[in-house]
N, C-alpha and C positions, 0 to 999 in steps of 0.2 A: 323081684320085678324090675326089669330093665328100665332105665330112665329114657326119656325122649331126647332127641337131638334138638339143637336150637331151631332147626327148620320145623320140626314137629311142634315145638312149643309156640313158634311164631304163627303157624297155621291155626292152631287151636285158639290162640289169642285173637287172631283175626276173625275166627268163627264167632266168638262171643262179642266182639265189637259189632259184627254184622247182626247178631241177635238183638242187640240194643237198637240198632238202626232200623231193622225190619220190624221190630215190635212197635216202635214209635210210628213208623210209616203205616204199618198195617192197621194199628188201632185208630189212627186218624182217618184212613180210608173207610174202615168199617163204621166209624162214627158219622162220617159225612155221606157216604154212598149207600151203605147197607146198615142203617140204624137198627134193623130188626135182627141182625146176626149177633151171635154171642162172641164177644172178643176173647173170652177165656179159651174157647176151643181153638181159635187161631194161634194164640200164644202157646197153648199146650202142644199143638202140632209143630209150631216153629221150634220150640225148645226141644221137643223130641227129635226132630230132624237134625238140629245142630248138635245135640248130644250124641246121636248116632254117627254123625260125621266126625266128631272128635274121637269116638271109639274106633272108627274106620281108619283114621290117621294113625292111631297107636297100633292097630292090627297090621296096617300096611308097613309101618316102620319095623315092627317086630319080624314080620315075614321076610322082608328084604334083608335084614341083618342075619336072620337064620339061614336064608338061602345062600348068602355069600359064603357062609362057613360049610355048606354042603358040597358034595361032589358034583361034577358036571352032569351026571345022569339023574341024580335025585332032585337037584335044584329046580329044573323046569316043572317037573311034576308037582313038587311042593308049592311052587308059586302059583300054578294053575288052580290047585286045590284051595289055596288061601283066597284067590280071586273069586272063585265060585262061592266060597263061604261068605265073603263080603257082599256079593251080589244077592245071595239068598237072604242074608240078614236084612238088606235093604228092601227086598221084595216082601218079606214077612212084615216089616214095619209099615210099608205102604198099604198092605192088605188090612192090617190091624187099624190103621188110621181111617181107611175107607169104611170099615164096618162099625167103628166106634163113633157114636154121636157126640162124644165129648172131645174129640180130636178132629181138627180141620185138616182135610187132605191137602188143601192149598198151603196151609202153614207148614205141614210136613214136607211137601215138595220144595217149598222155598228153603226150608232148613237144610234139606239134603243138597240142594244146588249151591248152598252157601260155601261148601268146601271148594268148589271151583272158583267162586268169587274171591275167597280168601287167598287161594293160590295166585290168582291174577293180581290181587292187592299187594302181595309180597313182591311179585315181579315188577309192578309198575311204581309202587310207592317205596319199595325197599324194606328191608327187615327192621330198620330203626323206627320207621313210621308205624309199622304194624305191631310193634311190641318188643 
């Protein structure tokens, strides 16, 4: 199993920092605004979304490294196939979150969007601040 680059490790570290922040904020909002909602479903969706984002970072890095070693004809086709597999995986996760009563779709969506926030955090705060 190939190891992640420092950028991949930093993004994943940022994801779990955001998990802690969004868990605290989300649980506070649920307690104050929606006391009838179950906070466990929000945390389950958030954790699932962030875990899937971390898996997508590893998949992306692996596919980029493999595509670089391929010929110029095979690399674009492989990259598109890997992109479609990541999007399909995301879609399946969101559908499962939508039909499962124990997983909040909002938590799942926030978890999936955390990858973008983690990338922006690396850009604005630098790698040393993110992990």
